[in-house]
CHARMM internal coordinates of N, CA and C (Angstrom, degrees):
IC EDIT
DIST 1 N 1 CA 1.4433
DIST 1 CA 1 C 1.5229
ANGL 1 N 1 CA 1 C 108.49
DIST 1 C 2 N 1.2846
ANGL 1 CA 1 C 2 N 116.11
DIHE 1 N 1 CA 1 C 2 N 141.22
DIST 2 N 2 CA 1.4632
ANGL 1 C 2 N 2 CA 121.34
DIHE 1 CA 1 C 2 N 2 CA 177.36
DIST 2 CA 2 C 1.5211
ANGL 2 N 2 CA 2 C 108.94
DIHE 1 C 2 N 2 CA 2 C -112.25
DIST 2 C 3 N 1.3253
ANGL 2 CA 2 C 3 N 116.07
DIHE 2 N 2 CA 2 C 3 N 142.03
DIST 3 N 3 CA 1.4525
ANGL 2 C 3 N 3 CA 121.42
DIHE 2 CA 2 C 3 N 3 CA -179.17
DIST 3 CA 3 C 1.5189
ANGL 3 N 3 CA 3 C 109.03
DIHE 2 C 3 N 3 CA 3 C -132.92
DIST 3 C 4 N 1.2990
ANGL 3 CA 3 C 4 N 117.28
DIHE 3 N 3 CA 3 C 4 N 134.09
DIST 4 N 4 CA 1.4616
ANGL 3 C 4 N 4 CA 122.17
DIHE 3 CA 3 C 4 N 4 CA 179.47
DIST 4 CA 4 C 1.5222
ANGL 4 N 4 CA 4 C 109.87
DIHE 3 C 4 N 4 CA 4 C -80.23
DIST 4 C 5 N 1.3259
ANGL 4 CA 4 C 5 N 116.35
DIHE 4 N 4 CA 4 C 5 N 85.56
DIST 5 N 5 CA 1.4566
ANGL 4 C 5 N 5 CA 120.66
DIHE 4 CA 4 C 5 N 5 CA 177.23
DIST 5 CA 5 C 1.5136
ANGL 5 N 5 CA 5 C 113.75
DIHE 4 C 5 N 5 CA 5 C 133.92
DIST 5 C 6 N 1.3200
ANGL 5 CA 5 C 6 N 117.57
DIHE 5 N 5 CA 5 C 6 N -24.43
DIST 6 N 6 CA 1.4598
ANGL 5 C 6 N 6 CA 120.47
DIHE 5 CA 5 C 6 N 6 CA -179.38
DIST 6 CA 6 C 1.5149
ANGL 6 N 6 CA 6 C 112.88
DIHE 5 C 6 N 6 CA 6 C -114.84
DIST 6 C 7 N 1.3115
ANGL 6 CA 6 C 7 N 117.56
DIHE 6 N 6 CA 6 C 7 N -6.78
DIST 7 N 7 CA 1.4558
ANGL 6 C 7 N 7 CA 120.80
DIHE 6 CA 6 C 7 N 7 CA 177.98
DIST 7 CA 7 C 1.5114
ANGL 7 N 7 CA 7 C 113.65
DIHE 6 C 7 N 7 CA 7 C 98.69
DIST 7 C 8 N 1.3332
ANGL 7 CA 7 C 8 N 115.17
DIHE 7 N 7 CA 7 C 8 N -153.17
DIST 8 N 8 CA 1.4618
ANGL 7 C 8 N 8 CA 122.48
DIHE 7 CA 7 C 8 N 8 CA -177.49
DIST 8 CA 8 C 1.5207
ANGL 8 N 8 CA 8 C 110.21
DIHE 7 C 8 N 8 CA 8 C -111.32
DIST 8 C 9 N 1.3300
ANGL 8 CA 8 C 9 N 115.18
DIHE 8 N 8 CA 8 C 9 N 145.72
DIST 9 N 9 CA 1.4502
ANGL 8 C 9 N 9 CA 121.56
DIHE 8 CA 8 C 9 N 9 CA -177.95
DIST 9 CA 9 C 1.5181
ANGL 9 N 9 CA 9 C 110.50
DIHE 8 C 9 N 9 CA 9 C -126.28
DIST 9 C 10 N 1.3282
ANGL 9 CA 9 C 10 N 115.89
DIHE 9 N 9 CA 9 C 10 N 149.22
DIST 10 N 10 CA 1.4593
ANGL 9 C 10 N 10 CA 122.94
DIHE 9 CA 9 C 10 N 10 CA 177.38
DIST 10 CA 10 C 1.5214
ANGL 10 N 10 CA 10 C 107.66
DIHE 9 C 10 N 10 CA 10 C -121.65
DIST 10 C 11 N 1.3213
ANGL 10 CA 10 C 11 N 116.74
DIHE 10 N 10 CA 10 C 11 N 131.96
DIST 11 N 11 CA 1.4649
ANGL 10 C 11 N 11 CA 121.79
DIHE 10 CA 10 C 11 N 11 CA 175.20
DIST 11 CA 11 C 1.5173
ANGL 11 N 11 CA 11 C 107.56
DIHE 10 C 11 N 11 CA 11 C -106.39
DIST 11 C 12 N 1.3150
ANGL 11 CA 11 C 12 N 117.27
DIHE 11 N 11 CA 11 C 12 N 120.73
DIST 12 N 12 CA 1.4619
ANGL 11 C 12 N 12 CA 121.12
DIHE 11 CA 11 C 12 N 12 CA -175.56
DIST 12 CA 12 C 1.5305
ANGL 12 N 12 CA 12 C 113.38
DIHE 11 C 12 N 12 CA 12 C -98.03
DIST 12 C 13 N 1.3199
ANGL 12 CA 12 C 13 N 117.49
DIHE 12 N 12 CA 12 C 13 N 14.73
DIST 13 N 13 CA 1.4600
ANGL 12 C 13 N 13 CA 121.92
DIHE 12 CA 12 C 13 N 13 CA -178.84
DIST 13 CA 13 C 1.5130
ANGL 13 N 13 CA 13 C 112.70
DIHE 12 C 13 N 13 CA 13 C 96.65
DIST 13 C 14 N 1.3313
ANGL 13 CA 13 C 14 N 115.89
DIHE 13 N 13 CA 13 C 14 N -13.80
DIST 14 N 14 CA 1.4573
ANGL 13 C 14 N 14 CA 120.70
DIHE 13 CA 13 C 14 N 14 CA -179.34
DIST 14 CA 14 C 1.5232
ANGL 14 N 14 CA 14 C 111.88
DIHE 13 C 14 N 14 CA 14 C -129.78
DIST 14 C 15 N 1.3186
ANGL 14 CA 14 C 15 N 116.54
DIHE 14 N 14 CA 14 C 15 N -45.75
DIST 15 N 15 CA 1.4575
ANGL 14 C 15 N 15 CA 121.33
DIHE 14 CA 14 C 15 N 15 CA -178.74
DIST 15 CA 15 C 1.5268
ANGL 15 N 15 CA 15 C 110.83
DIHE 14 C 15 N 15 CA 15 C -134.98
DIST 15 C 16 N 1.3179
ANGL 15 CA 15 C 16 N 114.97
DIHE 15 N 15 CA 15 C 16 N 161.66
DIST 16 N 16 CA 1.4599
ANGL 15 C 16 N 16 CA 121.70
DIHE 15 CA 15 C 16 N 16 CA 175.75
DIST 16 CA 16 C 1.5210
ANGL 16 N 16 CA 16 C 108.19
DIHE 15 C 16 N 16 CA 16 C -102.81
DIST 16 C 17 N 1.3236
ANGL 16 CA 16 C 17 N 116.40
DIHE 16 N 16 CA 16 C 17 N 129.67
DIST 17 N 17 CA 1.4628
ANGL 16 C 17 N 17 CA 122.72
DIHE 16 CA 16 C 17 N 17 CA -177.17
DIST 17 CA 17 C 1.5249
ANGL 17 N 17 CA 17 C 108.64
DIHE 16 C 17 N 17 CA 17 C -116.13
DIST 17 C 18 N 1.3276
ANGL 17 CA 17 C 18 N 117.11
DIHE 17 N 17 CA 17 C 18 N 134.90
DIST 18 N 18 CA 1.4567
ANGL 17 C 18 N 18 CA 121.20
DIHE 17 CA 17 C 18 N 18 CA 175.68
DIST 18 CA 18 C 1.5263
ANGL 18 N 18 CA 18 C 108.08
DIHE 17 C 18 N 18 CA 18 C -79.44
DIST 18 C 19 N 1.3242
ANGL 18 CA 18 C 19 N 116.62
DIHE 18 N 18 CA 18 C 19 N 98.81
DIST 19 N 19 CA 1.4687
ANGL 18 C 19 N 19 CA 124.63
DIHE 18 CA 18 C 19 N 19 CA -179.26
DIST 19 CA 19 C 1.5239
ANGL 19 N 19 CA 19 C 111.20
DIHE 18 C 19 N 19 CA 19 C -58.73
DIST 19 C 20 N 1.3181
ANGL 19 CA 19 C 20 N 116.33
DIHE 19 N 19 CA 19 C 20 N -40.43
DIST 20 N 20 CA 1.4570
ANGL 19 C 20 N 20 CA 121.75
DIHE 19 CA 19 C 20 N 20 CA -178.09
DIST 20 CA 20 C 1.5203
ANGL 20 N 20 CA 20 C 111.29
DIHE 19 C 20 N 20 CA 20 C -61.71
DIST 20 C 21 N 1.3117
ANGL 20 CA 20 C 21 N 117.01
DIHE 20 N 20 CA 20 C 21 N -46.15
DIST 21 N 21 CA 1.4692
ANGL 20 C 21 N 21 CA 120.64
DIHE 20 CA 20 C 21 N 21 CA 179.17
DIST 21 CA 21 C 1.5272
ANGL 21 N 21 CA 21 C 111.53
DIHE 20 C 21 N 21 CA 21 C -73.19
DIST 21 C 22 N 1.3234
ANGL 21 CA 21 C 22 N 117.47
DIHE 21 N 21 CA 21 C 22 N -39.33
DIST 22 N 22 CA 1.4629
ANGL 21 C 22 N 22 CA 121.48
DIHE 21 CA 21 C 22 N 22 CA -178.99
DIST 22 CA 22 C 1.5234
ANGL 22 N 22 CA 22 C 111.87
DIHE 21 C 22 N 22 CA 22 C -57.46
DIST 22 C 23 N 1.3340
ANGL 22 CA 22 C 23 N 116.38
DIHE 22 N 22 CA 22 C 23 N -41.41
DIST 23 N 23 CA 1.4628
ANGL 22 C 23 N 23 CA 121.07
DIHE 22 CA 22 C 23 N 23 CA -177.87
DIST 23 CA 23 C 1.5276
ANGL 23 N 23 CA 23 C 113.01
DIHE 22 C 23 N 23 CA 23 C -100.56
DIST 23 C 24 N 1.3371
ANGL 23 CA 23 C 24 N 116.82
DIHE 23 N 23 CA 23 C 24 N 15.47
DIST 24 N 24 CA 1.4691
ANGL 23 C 24 N 24 CA 123.31
DIHE 23 CA 23 C 24 N 24 CA 175.06
DIST 24 CA 24 C 1.5220
ANGL 24 N 24 CA 24 C 111.90
DIHE 23 C 24 N 24 CA 24 C 53.83
DIST 24 C 25 N 1.3330
ANGL 24 CA 24 C 25 N 115.86
DIHE 24 N 24 CA 24 C 25 N 50.17
DIST 25 N 25 CA 1.4629
ANGL 24 C 25 N 25 CA 122.03
DIHE 24 CA 24 C 25 N 25 CA 179.85
DIST 25 CA 25 C 1.5282
ANGL 25 N 25 CA 25 C 111.67
DIHE 24 C 25 N 25 CA 25 C -113.05
DIST 25 C 26 N 1.3344
ANGL 25 CA 25 C 26 N 116.04
DIHE 25 N 25 CA 25 C 26 N 24.11
DIST 26 N 26 CA 1.4562
ANGL 25 C 26 N 26 CA 122.35
DIHE 25 CA 25 C 26 N 26 CA -177.19
DIST 26 CA 26 C 1.5269
ANGL 26 N 26 CA 26 C 110.04
DIHE 25 C 26 N 26 CA 26 C -97.88
DIST 26 C 27 N 1.3144
ANGL 26 CA 26 C 27 N 115.55
DIHE 26 N 26 CA 26 C 27 N 164.87
DIST 27 N 27 CA 1.4594
ANGL 26 C 27 N 27 CA 121.84
DIHE 26 CA 26 C 27 N 27 CA 175.98
DIST 27 CA 27 C 1.5342
ANGL 27 N 27 CA 27 C 108.24
DIHE 26 C 27 N 27 CA 27 C -57.93
DIST 27 C 28 N 1.3088
ANGL 27 CA 27 C 28 N 116.88
DIHE 27 N 27 CA 27 C 28 N 131.91
DIST 28 N 28 CA 1.4525
ANGL 27 C 28 N 28 CA 121.47
DIHE 27 CA 27 C 28 N 28 CA -178.47
DIST 28 CA 28 C 1.5217
ANGL 28 N 28 CA 28 C 113.03
DIHE 27 C 28 N 28 CA 28 C 95.02
DIST 28 C 29 N 1.3408
ANGL 28 CA 28 C 29 N 116.85
DIHE 28 N 28 CA 28 C 29 N -24.26
DIST 29 N 29 CA 1.4638
ANGL 28 C 29 N 29 CA 120.88
DIHE 28 CA 28 C 29 N 29 CA 177.55
DIST 29 CA 29 C 1.5205
ANGL 29 N 29 CA 29 C 111.32
DIHE 28 C 29 N 29 CA 29 C -82.37
DIST 29 C 30 N 1.3289
ANGL 29 CA 29 C 30 N 116.02
DIHE 29 N 29 CA 29 C 30 N -35.50
DIST 30 N 30 CA 1.4583
ANGL 29 C 30 N 30 CA 121.83
DIHE 29 CA 29 C 30 N 30 CA -177.41
DIST 30 CA 30 C 1.5236
ANGL 30 N 30 CA 30 C 109.20
DIHE 29 C 30 N 30 CA 30 C -135.70
DIST 30 C 31 N 1.3097
ANGL 30 CA 30 C 31 N 116.34
DIHE 30 N 30 CA 30 C 31 N 159.70
DIST 31 N 31 CA 1.4640
ANGL 30 C 31 N 31 CA 121.02
DIHE 30 CA 30 C 31 N 31 CA 174.05
DIST 31 CA 31 C 1.5214
ANGL 31 N 31 CA 31 C 108.21
DIHE 30 C 31 N 31 CA 31 C -90.34
DIST 31 C 32 N 1.3106
ANGL 31 CA 31 C 32 N 117.07
DIHE 31 N 31 CA 31 C 32 N 141.28
DIST 32 N 32 CA 1.4624
ANGL 31 C 32 N 32 CA 120.24
DIHE 31 CA 31 C 32 N 32 CA 176.90
DIST 32 CA 32 C 1.5154
ANGL 32 N 32 CA 32 C 112.67
DIHE 31 C 32 N 32 CA 32 C 89.80
DIST 32 C 33 N 1.3179
ANGL 32 CA 32 C 33 N 115.69
DIHE 32 N 32 CA 32 C 33 N -136.11
DIST 33 N 33 CA 1.4561
ANGL 32 C 33 N 33 CA 122.25
DIHE 32 CA 32 C 33 N 33 CA -172.28
DIST 33 CA 33 C 1.5190
ANGL 33 N 33 CA 33 C 113.03
DIHE 32 C 33 N 33 CA 33 C -67.78
DIST 33 C 34 N 1.3415
ANGL 33 CA 33 C 34 N 115.59
DIHE 33 N 33 CA 33 C 34 N 138.75
DIST 34 N 34 CA 1.4572
ANGL 33 C 34 N 34 CA 121.77
DIHE 33 CA 33 C 34 N 34 CA 178.23
DIST 34 CA 34 C 1.5260
ANGL 34 N 34 CA 34 C 109.32
DIHE 33 C 34 N 34 CA 34 C -131.38
DIST 34 C 35 N 1.3145
ANGL 34 CA 34 C 35 N 116.41
DIHE 34 N 34 CA 34 C 35 N 172.06
DIST 35 N 35 CA 1.4662
ANGL 34 C 35 N 35 CA 121.47
DIHE 34 CA 34 C 35 N 35 CA 173.85
DIST 35 CA 35 C 1.5295
ANGL 35 N 35 CA 35 C 111.32
DIHE 34 C 35 N 35 CA 35 C -103.54
DIST 35 C 36 N 1.3210
ANGL 35 CA 35 C 36 N 117.13
DIHE 35 N 35 CA 35 C 36 N 15.31
DIST 36 N 36 CA 1.4622
ANGL 35 C 36 N 36 CA 121.73
DIHE 35 CA 35 C 36 N 36 CA -176.23
DIST 36 CA 36 C 1.5339
ANGL 36 N 36 CA 36 C 112.53
DIHE 35 C 36 N 36 CA 36 C -59.62
DIST 36 C 37 N 1.3204
ANGL 36 CA 36 C 37 N 117.84
DIHE 36 N 36 CA 36 C 37 N -43.14
DIST 37 N 37 CA 1.4656
ANGL 36 C 37 N 37 CA 121.10
DIHE 36 CA 36 C 37 N 37 CA -176.16
DIST 37 CA 37 C 1.5161
ANGL 37 N 37 CA 37 C 110.01
DIHE 36 C 37 N 37 CA 37 C -113.09
DIST 37 C 38 N 1.3126
ANGL 37 CA 37 C 38 N 116.33
DIHE 37 N 37 CA 37 C 38 N 68.94
DIST 38 N 38 CA 1.4641
ANGL 37 C 38 N 38 CA 121.98
DIHE 37 CA 37 C 38 N 38 CA -179.60
DIST 38 CA 38 C 1.5226
ANGL 38 N 38 CA 38 C 110.40
DIHE 37 C 38 N 38 CA 38 C -89.31
DIST 38 C 39 N 1.3253
ANGL 38 CA 38 C 39 N 115.35
DIHE 38 N 38 CA 38 C 39 N 141.52
DIST 39 N 39 CA 1.4557
ANGL 38 C 39 N 39 CA 121.35
DIHE 38 CA 38 C 39 N 39 CA 178.25
DIST 39 CA 39 C 1.5165
ANGL 39 N 39 CA 39 C 112.53
DIHE 38 C 39 N 39 CA 39 C -115.57
DIST 39 C 40 N 1.3215
ANGL 39 CA 39 C 40 N 117.21
DIHE 39 N 39 CA 39 C 40 N -24.84
DIST 40 N 40 CA 1.4634
ANGL 39 C 40 N 40 CA 118.44
DIHE 39 CA 39 C 40 N 40 CA -176.60
DIST 40 CA 40 C 1.5262
ANGL 40 N 40 CA 40 C 110.90
DIHE 39 C 40 N 40 CA 40 C -149.50
DIST 40 C 41 N 1.3308
ANGL 40 CA 40 C 41 N 114.76
DIHE 40 N 40 CA 40 C 41 N 154.42
DIST 41 N 41 CA 1.4567
ANGL 40 C 41 N 41 CA 122.52
DIHE 40 CA 40 C 41 N 41 CA 177.40
DIST 41 CA 41 C 1.5240
ANGL 41 N 41 CA 41 C 107.39
DIHE 40 C 41 N 41 CA 41 C -135.86
DIST 41 C 42 N 1.3274
ANGL 41 CA 41 C 42 N 116.15
DIHE 41 N 41 CA 41 C 42 N 136.49
DIST 42 N 42 CA 1.4661
ANGL 41 C 42 N 42 CA 120.50
DIHE 41 CA 41 C 42 N 42 CA 177.58
DIST 42 CA 42 C 1.5270
ANGL 42 N 42 CA 42 C 109.06
DIHE 41 C 42 N 42 CA 42 C -141.65
DIST 42 C 43 N 1.3144
ANGL 42 CA 42 C 43 N 115.53
DIHE 42 N 42 CA 42 C 43 N 154.09
DIST 43 N 43 CA 1.4600
ANGL 42 C 43 N 43 CA 121.96
DIHE 42 CA 42 C 43 N 43 CA 175.58
DIST 43 CA 43 C 1.5183
ANGL 43 N 43 CA 43 C 108.45
DIHE 42 C 43 N 43 CA 43 C -119.55
DIST 43 C 44 N 1.3383
ANGL 43 CA 43 C 44 N 117.04
DIHE 43 N 43 CA 43 C 44 N 130.44
DIST 44 N 44 CA 1.4556
ANGL 43 C 44 N 44 CA 119.56
DIHE 43 CA 43 C 44 N 44 CA 179.42
DIST 44 CA 44 C 1.5272
ANGL 44 N 44 CA 44 C 110.93
DIHE 43 C 44 N 44 CA 44 C -87.92
DIST 44 C 45 N 1.3202
ANGL 44 CA 44 C 45 N 116.47
DIHE 44 N 44 CA 44 C 45 N 178.44
DIST 45 N 45 CA 1.4676
ANGL 44 C 45 N 45 CA 121.52
DIHE 44 CA 44 C 45 N 45 CA -176.60
DIST 45 CA 45 C 1.5335
ANGL 45 N 45 CA 45 C 113.77
DIHE 44 C 45 N 45 CA 45 C -62.80
DIST 45 C 46 N 1.3400
ANGL 45 CA 45 C 46 N 116.67
DIHE 45 N 45 CA 45 C 46 N -21.62
DIST 46 N 46 CA 1.4612
ANGL 45 C 46 N 46 CA 121.20
DIHE 45 CA 45 C 46 N 46 CA 179.82
DIST 46 CA 46 C 1.5329
ANGL 46 N 46 CA 46 C 112.51
DIHE 45 C 46 N 46 CA 46 C -90.10
DIST 46 C 47 N 1.3431
ANGL 46 CA 46 C 47 N 116.87
DIHE 46 N 46 CA 46 C 47 N -0.35
DIST 47 N 47 CA 1.4613
ANGL 46 C 47 N 47 CA 120.73
DIHE 46 CA 46 C 47 N 47 CA 179.71
DIST 47 CA 47 C 1.5162
ANGL 47 N 47 CA 47 C 114.39
DIHE 46 C 47 N 47 CA 47 C 88.92
DIST 47 C 48 N 1.3377
ANGL 47 CA 47 C 48 N 117.52
DIHE 47 N 47 CA 47 C 48 N 5.77
DIST 48 N 48 CA 1.4660
ANGL 47 C 48 N 48 CA 121.14
DIHE 47 CA 47 C 48 N 48 CA 177.13
DIST 48 CA 48 C 1.5198
ANGL 48 N 48 CA 48 C 109.63
DIHE 47 C 48 N 48 CA 48 C -76.94
DIST 48 C 49 N 1.3203
ANGL 48 CA 48 C 49 N 116.10
DIHE 48 N 48 CA 48 C 49 N 139.92
DIST 49 N 49 CA 1.4569
ANGL 48 C 49 N 49 CA 121.41
DIHE 48 CA 48 C 49 N 49 CA 177.57
DIST 49 CA 49 C 1.5250
ANGL 49 N 49 CA 49 C 109.11
DIHE 48 C 49 N 49 CA 49 C -95.91
DIST 49 C 50 N 1.3408
ANGL 49 CA 49 C 50 N 115.89
DIHE 49 N 49 CA 49 C 50 N 136.35
DIST 50 N 50 CA 1.4603
ANGL 49 C 50 N 50 CA 122.66
DIHE 49 CA 49 C 50 N 50 CA 179.62
DIST 50 CA 50 C 1.5224
ANGL 50 N 50 CA 50 C 107.98
DIHE 49 C 50 N 50 CA 50 C -120.96
DIST 50 C 51 N 1.3351
ANGL 50 CA 50 C 51 N 116.41
DIHE 50 N 50 CA 50 C 51 N 133.68
DIST 51 N 51 CA 1.4564
ANGL 50 C 51 N 51 CA 122.14
DIHE 50 CA 50 C 51 N 51 CA -178.25
DIST 51 CA 51 C 1.5201
ANGL 51 N 51 CA 51 C 109.11
DIHE 50 C 51 N 51 CA 51 C -118.21
DIST 51 C 52 N 1.3131
ANGL 51 CA 51 C 52 N 116.71
DIHE 51 N 51 CA 51 C 52 N 125.42
DIST 52 N 52 CA 1.4613
ANGL 51 C 52 N 52 CA 121.71
DIHE 51 CA 51 C 52 N 52 CA 174.84
DIST 52 CA 52 C 1.5119
ANGL 52 N 52 CA 52 C 108.50
DIHE 51 C 52 N 52 CA 52 C -95.30
DIST 52 C 53 N 1.3439
ANGL 52 CA 52 C 53 N 116.75
DIHE 52 N 52 CA 52 C 53 N 125.90
DIST 53 N 53 CA 1.4561
ANGL 52 C 53 N 53 CA 120.80
DIHE 52 CA 52 C 53 N 53 CA -174.56
DIST 53 CA 53 C 1.5324
ANGL 53 N 53 CA 53 C 111.61
DIHE 52 C 53 N 53 CA 53 C -128.34
DIST 53 C 54 N 1.3166
ANGL 53 CA 53 C 54 N 115.39
DIHE 53 N 53 CA 53 C 54 N 165.30
DIST 54 N 54 CA 1.4523
ANGL 53 C 54 N 54 CA 122.00
DIHE 53 CA 53 C 54 N 54 CA 172.16
DIST 54 CA 54 C 1.5195
ANGL 54 N 54 CA 54 C 106.72
DIHE 53 C 54 N 54 CA 54 C -83.37
DIST 54 C 55 N 1.2941
ANGL 54 CA 54 C 55 N 117.79
DIHE 54 N 54 CA 54 C 55 N 132.25
DIST 55 N 55 CA 1.4624
ANGL 54 C 55 N 55 CA 125.45
DIHE 54 CA 54 C 55 N 55 CA 175.94
DIST 55 CA 55 C 1.5309
ANGL 55 N 55 CA 55 C 114.54
DIHE 54 C 55 N 55 CA 55 C 72.90
DIST 55 C 56 N 1.3193
ANGL 55 CA 55 C 56 N 119.55
DIHE 55 N 55 CA 55 C 56 N -25.79
DIST 56 N 56 CA 1.4688
ANGL 55 C 56 N 56 CA 121.16
DIHE 55 CA 55 C 56 N 56 CA -176.35
DIST 56 CA 56 C 1.5331
ANGL 56 N 56 CA 56 C 113.08
DIHE 55 C 56 N 56 CA 56 C -103.94
DIST 56 C 57 N 1.3242
ANGL 56 CA 56 C 57 N 117.09
DIHE 56 N 56 CA 56 C 57 N -4.13
DIST 57 N 57 CA 1.4678
ANGL 56 C 57 N 57 CA 120.19
DIHE 56 CA 56 C 57 N 57 CA 179.10
DIST 57 CA 57 C 1.5145
ANGL 57 N 57 CA 57 C 112.30
DIHE 56 C 57 N 57 CA 57 C 70.89
DIST 57 C 58 N 1.3244
ANGL 57 CA 57 C 58 N 116.03
DIHE 57 N 57 CA 57 C 58 N -148.54
DIST 58 N 58 CA 1.4732
ANGL 57 C 58 N 58 CA 121.38
DIHE 57 CA 57 C 58 N 58 CA -178.28
DIST 58 CA 58 C 1.5139
ANGL 58 N 58 CA 58 C 108.55
DIHE 57 C 58 N 58 CA 58 C -98.82
END
COOR INIT
IC SEED 1 N 1 CA 1 C
IC BUILD
């Protein structure tokens, strides 16, 4: 799940985990691009995950 302001979340069938915070990809954790303001998530044929964000691009 993507959230505009809280980052990306993963549901493992039991609990919801903040992926952005878990991997330190939030504002203040890293310089430059973050996953804090994500709008979309896609998976390509090779299994790579792509995140569309505000200000940080893909």
